[in-house]
C-alpha positions as CSV (number, residue, x, y, z in Angstrom):
1,M,-48.4,-27.0,-148.3
2,L,-49.1,-27.1,-144.3
3,L,-52.2,-25.2,-143.0
4,L,-51.6,-23.4,-139.9
5,S,-54.9,-23.8,-137.9
6,V,-54.1,-23.7,-133.9
7,A,-55.2,-21.7,-131.3
8,V,-52.9,-18.5,-130.8
9,P,-51.1,-19.2,-127.3
10,T,-51.7,-16.7,-124.7
11,T,-49.2,-17.9,-121.6
12,T,-45.6,-18.2,-121.4
13,S,-46.0,-22.0,-121.0
14,E,-48.1,-22.4,-124.1
15,I,-46.0,-20.4,-126.2
16,D,-43.1,-22.3,-125.3
17,R,-44.6,-25.5,-126.2
18,F,-46.1,-24.1,-129.3
19,Q,-42.8,-22.9,-130.5
20,S,-41.1,-26.5,-129.6
21,I,-43.6,-28.4,-131.3
22,F,-44.9,-26.6,-134.5
23,I,-41.6,-24.7,-135.5
24,P,-39.5,-27.4,-136.4
25,V,-42.2,-29.1,-138.8
26,W,-42.5,-25.8,-140.8
27,A,-39.0,-25.6,-142.0
28,G,-39.1,-26.4,-145.8
29,E,-42.8,-26.6,-146.0
30,E,-45.3,-24.6,-147.6
31,I,-47.4,-22.7,-144.9
32,C,-50.6,-20.9,-145.0
33,W,-50.7,-18.3,-142.3
34,N,-53.0,-15.1,-141.9
35,G,-54.7,-16.0,-145.2
36,H,-51.5,-16.0,-147.3
37,Q,-49.7,-18.8,-148.7
38,H,-45.7,-18.8,-148.0
39,K,-42.8,-20.9,-148.8
40,S,-40.4,-21.4,-145.9
41,D,-37.0,-22.4,-146.9
42,N,-35.1,-23.6,-143.8
43,G,-35.1,-20.4,-141.8
44,G,-36.9,-18.4,-144.5
45,S,-38.8,-14.9,-143.7
46,V,-42.1,-16.6,-142.8
47,L,-40.6,-18.7,-140.0
48,N,-38.8,-15.6,-138.6
49,Q,-42.1,-13.9,-138.7
50,L,-43.5,-16.6,-136.9
51,L,-40.5,-16.7,-134.1
52,D,-40.8,-12.8,-133.9
53,H,-44.7,-13.2,-133.3
54,L,-44.0,-15.7,-130.7
55,D,-41.5,-13.6,-129.0
56,N,-43.9,-10.6,-128.9
57,L,-46.5,-12.7,-127.2
58,R,-44.3,-14.2,-124.8
59,S,-43.0,-10.7,-123.7
60,N,-46.6,-9.2,-123.6
61,T,-47.7,-11.9,-121.4
62,S,-45.1,-11.5,-119.2
63,M,-45.5,-7.8,-118.9
64,S,-48.9,-8.4,-118.1
65,Y,-48.4,-10.8,-115.6
66,E,-45.9,-8.5,-113.8
67,H,-48.4,-5.3,-114.5
68,A,-51.1,-7.2,-112.6
69,T,-49.2,-8.8,-109.6
70,G,-46.0,-6.8,-109.5
71,P,-42.6,-8.1,-110.0
72,R,-41.8,-11.9,-108.7
73,T,-39.4,-11.8,-105.8
74,R,-38.0,-14.4,-103.5
75,P,-39.9,-15.4,-100.3
76,A,-39.2,-13.3,-97.0
77,I,-39.8,-13.5,-93.4
78,H,-40.4,-10.2,-91.9
79,F,-41.6,-10.9,-88.3
80,I,-42.1,-13.8,-86.0
81,T,-43.3,-13.6,-82.3
82,P,-40.6,-13.4,-80.1
83,N,-39.7,-15.9,-77.4
84,V,-42.6,-17.3,-75.4
85,T,-42.9,-18.0,-71.8
86,R,-46.4,-19.8,-70.6
87,V,-47.6,-21.5,-67.5
88,E,-48.9,-25.0,-68.4
89,G,-52.4,-25.3,-69.5
90,K,-52.4,-21.6,-71.1
91,R,-52.8,-21.0,-74.8
92,V,-49.8,-19.8,-77.1
93,R,-50.4,-17.8,-80.2
94,L,-47.1,-17.6,-82.8
95,V,-47.5,-15.0,-85.7
96,C,-45.2,-15.3,-88.7
97,K,-45.5,-12.2,-91.4
98,V,-44.1,-13.2,-94.6
99,G,-43.6,-11.4,-98.0
100,G,-42.8,-12.6,-101.7
101,Q,-44.4,-12.6,-105.0
102,P,-46.3,-14.6,-105.6
103,P,-47.5,-15.2,-102.1
104,P,-45.4,-17.7,-100.3
105,K,-46.7,-20.8,-98.6
106,V,-46.0,-21.2,-95.0
107,A,-45.3,-24.4,-92.8
108,W,-44.7,-24.7,-89.3
109,F,-42.3,-26.8,-87.6
110,K,-41.3,-27.9,-84.0
111,D,-37.6,-29.0,-83.3
112,K,-37.2,-29.6,-87.2
113,R,-40.4,-31.7,-87.6
114,L,-43.3,-30.7,-89.6
115,I,-46.3,-29.8,-87.4
116,N,-49.3,-32.0,-88.4
117,R,-52.9,-30.2,-88.4
118,N,-53.9,-31.8,-85.2
119,A,-57.2,-29.9,-84.5
120,T,-57.2,-31.1,-80.9
121,K,-53.7,-29.7,-80.3
122,Y,-53.0,-27.0,-83.1
123,A,-54.7,-24.7,-85.3
124,Q,-53.1,-23.1,-88.3
125,V,-54.4,-19.9,-89.9
126,H,-53.0,-19.0,-93.2
127,L,-53.6,-15.6,-94.8
128,K,-51.7,-13.9,-97.9
129,K,-49.2,-12.1,-95.8
130,R,-49.2,-13.8,-92.4
131,S,-49.7,-17.3,-90.8
132,E,-50.5,-18.0,-87.3
133,L,-50.0,-21.4,-85.2
134,I,-52.2,-21.6,-81.9
135,I,-51.4,-24.2,-79.3
136,F,-53.9,-25.2,-77.2
137,N,-53.8,-26.7,-73.5
138,T,-50.0,-26.4,-73.4
139,S,-47.8,-28.9,-71.3
140,T,-44.1,-29.0,-70.6
141,T,-43.8,-31.4,-73.9
142,D,-44.7,-28.2,-75.9
143,T,-41.5,-26.6,-74.9
144,G,-39.0,-26.3,-77.8
145,E,-38.1,-24.4,-81.1
146,Y,-40.9,-23.3,-83.5
147,E,-39.9,-22.3,-87.0
148,C,-41.9,-20.7,-89.6
149,R,-40.9,-21.5,-93.4
150,A,-41.8,-19.7,-96.3
151,K,-41.7,-21.0,-100.0
152,N,-43.1,-19.6,-103.4
153,R,-42.8,-20.8,-107.0
154,Y,-40.2,-18.0,-107.7
155,N,-37.3,-19.8,-105.7
156,N,-37.4,-23.5,-104.9
157,S,-35.4,-23.1,-101.8
158,S,-37.3,-22.1,-98.6
159,V,-36.5,-19.4,-96.2
160,F,-37.3,-19.7,-92.3
161,N,-37.3,-17.8,-88.9
162,S,-37.6,-19.6,-85.5
163,T,-38.8,-18.7,-81.8
164,H,-38.6,-20.6,-78.7
165,V,-41.7,-21.7,-76.4
166,K,-41.1,-22.2,-72.7
167,I,-43.8,-23.8,-70.8
168,T,-43.4,-23.8,-67.0
169,L,-45.3,-25.4,-64.0
170,P,-47.5,-23.4,-62.1
171,K,-46.2,-22.5,-58.8
172,S,-47.5,-24.3,-55.7
173,T,-49.1,-22.0,-53.0
174,I,-49.8,-22.6,-49.3
175,P,-53.1,-20.5,-48.4
176,A,-52.2,-18.0,-45.8
177,I,-54.4,-18.7,-42.2
178,Y,-56.0,-15.8,-40.7
179,W,-57.4,-16.1,-37.1
180,R,-59.3,-13.9,-34.6
181,P,-60.5,-14.4,-31.0
182,C,-63.5,-16.8,-30.5
183,A,-67.1,-15.3,-30.0
184,D,-68.1,-14.7,-26.5
185,S,-70.0,-18.2,-26.6
186,H,-66.9,-20.1,-27.1
187,R,-64.3,-18.1,-25.8
188,N,-64.3,-19.2,-22.2
189,D,-65.3,-22.9,-22.6
190,F,-63.8,-24.3,-25.6
191,C,-60.2,-24.4,-24.5
192,H,-59.1,-26.2,-21.4
193,N,-56.3,-25.4,-18.8
194,G,-55.9,-21.7,-19.5
195,G,-55.7,-21.7,-23.4
196,T,-56.7,-19.2,-25.5
197,C,-59.7,-19.8,-27.9
198,L,-58.9,-18.7,-31.8
199,E,-61.4,-18.8,-34.7
200,I,-59.6,-19.7,-38.3
201,D,-61.5,-17.4,-40.6
202,S,-60.4,-19.4,-44.0
203,I,-62.2,-22.5,-42.7
204,G,-64.6,-21.5,-40.0
205,E,-63.1,-23.9,-37.3
206,L,-61.9,-23.1,-33.7
207,A,-58.5,-23.7,-32.2
208,C,-56.9,-23.3,-29.3
209,S,-53.4,-21.5,-28.3
210,C,-52.2,-23.4,-25.3
211,A,-50.5,-22.5,-22.3
212,D,-47.1,-23.4,-21.2
213,G,-47.3,-27.3,-20.1
214,F,-50.2,-28.1,-22.5
215,S,-50.9,-29.3,-25.8
216,G,-53.8,-30.7,-27.8
217,H,-56.7,-29.2,-30.2
218,R,-58.1,-28.0,-26.8
219,C,-55.1,-28.1,-24.7
220,E,-56.6,-31.1,-23.0
221,N,-52.9,-32.7,-22.6
222,K,-50.6,-32.0,-19.7
223,H,-46.9,-32.3,-20.2
224,S,-45.6,-34.4,-17.1
225,N,-42.0,-32.3,-16.9
226,F,-44.2,-29.0,-16.7
227,P,-45.4,-27.7,-13.7
228,P,-49.0,-26.9,-13.2
229,A,-49.7,-23.3,-15.3
230,S,-49.7,-20.4,-12.9
231,S,-50.7,-17.8,-15.7
232,N,-52.6,-17.7,-18.6
233,K,-49.6,-17.0,-20.8
234,Q,-49.6,-17.7,-24.3
235,Q,-46.8,-19.5,-26.3
236,D,-46.2,-20.0,-29.9
237,C,-48.3,-22.8,-31.6
238,T,-47.6,-24.8,-35.0
239,S,-50.5,-24.6,-37.5
240,Q,-52.0,-28.0,-38.6
241,R,-54.1,-27.3,-41.5
242,Y,-57.7,-28.3,-41.0
243,A,-56.8,-29.6,-37.6
244,G,-56.1,-26.4,-35.3
245,Y,-53.3,-25.2,-33.5
246,Y,-51.1,-27.6,-31.6
247,C,-48.7,-26.1,-29.0
């Protein structure tokens, strides 16, 4: 006689294991179950009762799981941040919204390669229905395709969606130069040979707009192929950064 003295299985995996291990050895054995002694004859009524009982347990277990968590579904990606363009040095934040039951796990890839959790370069935030990838201090090497891949236990295959990030170099800018006439204390004595004194606002330096036939920081140089200046006529001058105007 075989005495049944085992814990009642409560999960689907426990039920399957219970049935695969114990049911085969009960065939043809005398079984004491639920306080009664029975004889099983290779598929008799007692064995059938056990099988029915296990099927009911399995059904109730599955129904209880689905009632608590909802029906199991494949993973899905509902949204990913559209293509991004940033200037070098700025931060980029990518968002991926996912669905599925049980909630899927998310991994990020750049150009088909898994992104490691490098705290100095990336930050990854994983929540139940969304995942975020933050790229710090971007450079042109961060340009590329970024993938969000989601996978759960319901389906072995993963789903993915991608976006593109483009990092550009900052535009070089030449500061504008604003000038005004010099103060009275320098207006008549700073520039020579009839030059006009100017003050550059951005750097606070003095410069000269020279008359025809003269050049130099203070119009001190005379061109030999020009006759002496007969008027105080101004001419166009070329700005030399931090060095004044040369005509």
